[in-house]
Every structure is written in C-alpha cells, then in structure tokens.
BALOBA-1460 file (C-alpha; in Angstrom, 3 decimals):
// residues 154
<rec num="1" residu="m" x="5.647" y="12.437" z="8.853"/>
<rec num="2" residu="y" x="5.990" y="10.630" z="5.766"/>
<rec num="3" residu="s" x="3.819" y="10.814" z="2.789"/>
<rec num="4" residu="l" x="3.186" y="7.562" z="0.419"/>
<rec num="5" residu="m" x="1.384" y="6.893" z="-2.263"/>
<rec num="6" residu="i" x="-0.527" y="3.502" z="-1.561"/>
<rec num="7" residu="n" x="-3.014" y="1.858" z="-4.150"/>
<rec num="8" residu="g" x="-3.536" y="5.396" z="-5.539"/>
<rec num="9" residu="k" x="-4.128" y="7.243" z="-2.265"/>
<rec num="10" residu="r" x="-2.120" y="9.550" z="-0.541"/>
<rec num="11" residu="q" x="-1.216" y="8.094" z="3.068"/>
<rec num="12" residu="k" x="0.773" y="10.460" z="5.887"/>
<rec num="13" residu="v" x="2.678" y="7.996" z="8.492"/>
<rec num="14" residu="a" x="4.085" y="9.169" z="11.606"/>
<rec num="15" residu="v" x="6.904" y="6.586" z="11.715"/>
<rec num="16" residu="s" x="11.066" y="6.142" z="12.258"/>
<rec num="17" residu="p" x="12.746" y="6.303" z="8.883"/>
<rec num="18" residu="d" x="14.001" y="2.570" z="9.454"/>
<rec num="19" residu="t" x="10.259" y="1.364" z="10.187"/>
<rec num="20" residu="p" x="9.697" y="-1.770" z="7.479"/>
<rec num="21" residu="l" x="7.097" y="-0.859" z="4.707"/>
<rec num="22" residu="l" x="5.426" y="-3.614" z="5.915"/>
<rec num="23" residu="w" x="4.176" y="-2.389" z="9.174"/>
<rec num="24" residu="v" x="3.255" y="0.659" z="8.010"/>
<rec num="25" residu="i" x="0.917" y="-0.974" z="5.362"/>
<rec num="26" residu="r" x="-0.267" y="-3.340" z="7.744"/>
<rec num="27" residu="e" x="-0.341" y="-1.218" z="11.323"/>
<rec num="28" residu="h" x="-0.806" y="2.224" z="10.436"/>
<rec num="29" residu="v" x="-2.638" y="2.048" z="6.891"/>
<rec num="30" residu="g" x="-4.801" y="-0.652" z="7.952"/>
<rec num="31" residu="l" x="-4.140" y="-2.660" z="4.876"/>
<rec num="32" residu="t" x="-4.000" y="-6.577" z="5.891"/>
<rec num="33" residu="g" x="-3.607" y="-8.320" z="2.739"/>
<rec num="34" residu="t" x="0.015" y="-7.959" z="2.870"/>
<rec num="35" residu="k" x="1.339" y="-10.759" z="5.374"/>
<rec num="36" residu="f" x="4.237" y="-10.863" z="7.681"/>
<rec num="37" residu="g" x="5.999" y="-14.318" z="6.984"/>
<rec num="38" residu="c" x="9.987" y="-14.393" z="7.625"/>
<rec num="39" residu="s" x="11.306" y="-10.843" z="8.031"/>
<rec num="40" residu="k" x="14.344" y="-11.856" z="5.861"/>
<rec num="41" residu="a" x="12.550" y="-11.422" z="2.246"/>
<rec num="42" residu="q" x="12.760" y="-14.953" z="1.723"/>
<rec num="43" residu="c" x="9.024" y="-16.224" z="1.876"/>
<rec num="44" residu="g" x="7.317" y="-13.366" z="-0.471"/>
<rec num="45" residu="a" x="4.435" y="-13.031" z="1.969"/>
<rec num="46" residu="c" x="4.951" y="-9.664" z="2.191"/>
<rec num="47" residu="t" x="5.452" y="-8.857" z="-1.358"/>
<rec num="48" residu="v" x="4.180" y="-5.674" z="-2.693"/>
<rec num="49" residu="l" x="4.731" y="-3.647" z="-5.872"/>
<rec num="50" residu="i" x="6.849" y="-0.790" z="-6.014"/>
<rec num="51" residu="d" x="6.672" y="1.265" z="-9.226"/>
<rec num="52" residu="g" x="5.342" y="-1.833" z="-10.702"/>
<rec num="53" residu="r" x="8.262" y="-4.118" z="-9.477"/>
<rec num="54" residu="a" x="7.706" y="-6.929" z="-6.701"/>
<rec num="55" residu="e" x="9.515" y="-6.320" z="-3.556"/>
<rec num="56" residu="r" x="9.346" y="-7.352" z="0.019"/>
<rec num="57" residu="s" x="8.152" y="-4.637" z="2.193"/>
<rec num="58" residu="c" x="9.671" y="-6.458" z="5.401"/>
<rec num="59" residu="q" x="12.856" y="-5.455" z="4.152"/>
<rec num="60" residu="t" x="11.733" y="-1.806" z="2.940"/>
<rec num="61" residu="q" x="12.064" y="1.012" z="4.970"/>
<rec num="62" residu="v" x="9.708" y="3.417" z="4.570"/>
<rec num="63" residu="k" x="12.212" y="6.120" z="4.037"/>
<rec num="64" residu="d" x="12.979" y="4.350" z="0.707"/>
<rec num="65" residu="a" x="9.422" y="3.965" z="-0.276"/>
<rec num="66" residu="v" x="8.543" y="8.067" z="-0.645"/>
<rec num="67" residu="g" x="7.956" y="9.228" z="-4.065"/>
<rec num="68" residu="k" x="7.301" y="5.854" z="-5.166"/>
<rec num="69" residu="k" x="4.137" y="3.953" z="-6.503"/>
<rec num="70" residu="i" x="3.158" y="1.345" z="-3.686"/>
<rec num="71" residu="t" x="0.387" y="-1.102" z="-4.689"/>
<rec num="72" residu="t" x="-0.876" y="-3.765" z="-1.926"/>
<rec num="73" residu="i" x="-3.281" y="-6.881" z="-2.928"/>
<rec num="74" residu="e" x="-5.960" y="-4.368" z="-2.117"/>
<rec num="75" residu="g" x="-5.073" y="-1.928" z="-5.034"/>
<rec num="76" residu="i" x="-5.153" y="-4.889" z="-7.620"/>
<rec num="77" residu="p" x="-8.701" y="-4.610" z="-8.938"/>
<rec num="78" residu="d" x="-10.816" y="-8.024" z="-9.237"/>
<rec num="79" residu="n" x="-10.670" y="-7.730" z="-13.337"/>
<rec num="80" residu="n" x="-7.106" y="-8.327" z="-13.282"/>
<rec num="81" residu="p" x="-6.356" y="-11.544" z="-15.052"/>
<rec num="82" residu="v" x="-4.077" y="-12.906" z="-12.201"/>
<rec num="83" residu="k" x="-6.804" y="-12.145" z="-9.898"/>
<rec num="84" residu="k" x="-9.358" y="-13.841" z="-12.208"/>
<rec num="85" residu="a" x="-7.133" y="-17.227" z="-12.989"/>
<rec num="86" residu="w" x="-6.442" y="-17.486" z="-9.144"/>
<rec num="87" residu="i" x="-9.926" y="-17.728" z="-8.575"/>
<rec num="88" residu="s" x="-11.095" y="-19.740" z="-11.424"/>
<rec num="89" residu="e" x="-8.222" y="-22.338" z="-10.778"/>
<rec num="90" residu="d" x="-8.895" y="-22.116" z="-7.121"/>
<rec num="91" residu="v" x="-5.267" y="-21.695" z="-5.958"/>
<rec num="92" residu="p" x="-5.407" y="-20.911" z="-2.352"/>
<rec num="93" residu="q" x="-5.749" y="-23.742" z="0.198"/>
<rec num="94" residu="c" x="-4.504" y="-21.602" z="3.553"/>
<rec num="95" residu="g" x="-4.504" y="-18.750" z="1.435"/>
<rec num="96" residu="y" x="-1.644" y="-17.010" z="3.572"/>
<rec num="97" residu="c" x="1.068" y="-16.434" z="0.838"/>
<rec num="98" residu="q" x="-1.203" y="-15.663" z="-2.096"/>
<rec num="99" residu="s" x="-1.719" y="-12.041" z="-1.767"/>
<rec num="100" residu="g" x="2.371" y="-12.253" z="-2.193"/>
<rec num="101" residu="q" x="2.096" y="-15.010" z="-4.638"/>
<rec num="102" residu="m" x="-0.437" y="-12.998" z="-6.916"/>
<rec num="103" residu="l" x="1.867" y="-9.501" z="-7.039"/>
<rec num="104" residu="q" x="4.703" y="-11.779" z="-7.613"/>
<rec num="105" residu="a" x="2.982" y="-13.035" z="-10.627"/>
<rec num="106" residu="v" x="1.420" y="-9.315" z="-11.526"/>
<rec num="107" residu="a" x="5.056" y="-8.234" z="-11.825"/>
<rec num="108" residu="l" x="6.113" y="-10.988" z="-13.550"/>
<rec num="109" residu="l" x="3.587" y="-10.928" z="-16.363"/>
<rec num="110" residu="k" x="4.244" y="-7.112" z="-16.782"/>
<rec num="111" residu="a" x="7.999" y="-7.877" z="-17.482"/>
<rec num="112" residu="k" x="7.054" y="-11.330" z="-19.379"/>
<rec num="113" residu="p" x="3.480" y="-11.469" z="-20.741"/>
<rec num="114" residu="k" x="4.257" y="-14.824" z="-21.971"/>
<rec num="115" residu="p" x="6.316" y="-16.446" z="-19.487"/>
<rec num="116" residu="t" x="7.776" y="-20.007" z="-20.449"/>
<rec num="117" residu="e" x="8.075" y="-22.543" z="-17.381"/>
<rec num="118" residu="a" x="11.385" y="-21.791" z="-16.884"/>
<rec num="119" residu="d" x="10.699" y="-18.143" z="-16.657"/>
<rec num="120" residu="i" x="7.470" y="-18.634" z="-13.841"/>
<rec num="121" residu="d" x="9.986" y="-21.186" z="-11.858"/>
<rec num="122" residu="e" x="12.812" y="-18.485" z="-11.715"/>
<rec num="123" residu="f" x="10.590" y="-15.140" z="-11.140"/>
<rec num="124" residu="m" x="8.102" y="-17.336" z="-8.461"/>
<rec num="125" residu="s" x="11.247" y="-19.002" z="-6.601"/>
<rec num="126" residu="g" x="11.257" y="-16.384" z="-3.927"/>
<rec num="127" residu="c" x="7.741" y="-17.019" z="-3.025"/>
<rec num="128" residu="i" x="7.109" y="-19.930" z="-0.568"/>
<rec num="129" residu="c" x="3.890" y="-21.868" z="-0.284"/>
<rec num="130" residu="r" x="3.647" y="-24.214" z="2.507"/>
<rec num="131" residu="c" x="0.787" y="-25.572" z="1.238"/>
<rec num="132" residu="g" x="2.442" y="-26.584" z="-2.006"/>
<rec num="133" residu="t" x="-0.011" y="-25.135" z="-4.567"/>
<rec num="134" residu="y" x="3.134" y="-24.640" z="-7.033"/>
<rec num="135" residu="q" x="1.211" y="-26.359" z="-9.782"/>
<rec num="136" residu="s" x="-1.819" y="-24.612" z="-9.283"/>
<rec num="137" residu="i" x="0.144" y="-21.035" z="-9.351"/>
<rec num="138" residu="r" x="1.815" y="-21.976" z="-12.484"/>
<rec num="139" residu="k" x="-1.487" y="-22.997" z="-14.406"/>
<rec num="140" residu="a" x="-3.156" y="-19.713" z="-13.190"/>
<rec num="141" residu="i" x="-0.095" y="-17.932" z="-14.225"/>
<rec num="142" residu="h" x="-0.489" y="-19.479" z="-17.725"/>
<rec num="143" residu="i" x="-4.255" y="-18.716" z="-17.936"/>
<rec num="144" residu="a" x="-3.859" y="-14.776" z="-16.802"/>
<rec num="145" residu="a" x="-1.078" y="-14.612" z="-19.376"/>
<rec num="146" residu="g" x="-3.965" y="-15.635" z="-22.011"/>
<rec num="147" residu="m" x="-6.368" y="-13.300" z="-20.729"/>
<rec num="148" residu="s" x="-3.928" y="-10.604" z="-20.526"/>
<rec num="149" residu="s" x="-3.047" y="-10.981" z="-24.198"/>
<rec num="150" residu="k" x="-6.952" y="-11.020" z="-24.970"/>
<rec num="151" residu="g" x="-7.252" y="-7.636" z="-22.904"/>
<rec num="152" residu="g" x="-9.249" y="-9.462" z="-19.847"/>
<rec num="153" residu="g" x="-7.854" y="-6.724" z="-17.826"/>
<rec num="154" residu="k" x="-5.133" y="-4.750" z="-16.263"/>
C-alpha cells in the first residue's frame, strides 16, 4: 500500500512498487486528464508536476513518488495564468496533449517567469503536439507570463 499526495489529497493505492505513476493516477485514483502517449517519456502527454517539476509519469514508478507533492491538470486551478491563456488563445485542437503541455508550461514559468523564445523552445521541446499548435502554445506562454507578473493567479 502506497500513500501519495495528489492534488493536495492523500490517496492510498495498493499496487506493485514498479507500477508507473501514470496508471496509478488514471486507473486507481480516477484522474484521467493525464494521458498515455508513448510510454517512453518522449511525447509529454503524461506530464505531471512532482514537487513543482515537470516529470513524465509513464516512467516514474509509484515507489519514487511517495512523499512528494504530485499535481495533475485537475489540480491546477481555473484562475492559473496558463489555463487562462490557453483558453483565451484557444490553443487546443484535438486537445490530447494539452494537459501535458500546460503542466510543462506551468513548470517553465516557475523556473523562468519571463521566458524568451529560446527558453520556451528548449523547455517545451519534449512535448509533442500532433496538431502542430506550437505557435499558439508559445503565444499562450507569453500571455501567461504577463498575467503572472501582474498577479493573475498561481
């Protein structure tokens, strides 16, 4: 039995220690915003925040997440600048990768509150969008950075 802190709530799960966190989140906790993509940590669809850092949940074993603060897309408040910018720019097309993209962007803005184009390209490079919404993603990140600097949410 493992006890995990997910989105501020204690979740107890009975799984094997090497179970990927992705499957614990989706199948055992019932939070389906975190998506399965490649199972190789290369596409970013499964991105969650672990202690504020963007991590690929498909390659994170549950035993390695114990004692850490895990945040999924469901744990990001609606007034968060990234969510607000994503909506204002109508970023998603199919939407499959967007929860991972948004969590990666939240981590980026925590690390670099005023990112340059190069910062965005480098930090977001591990997140693949099959629809090619990269220009909209980049614009939304800049908008969110502006909102964050004006106190537009956390």
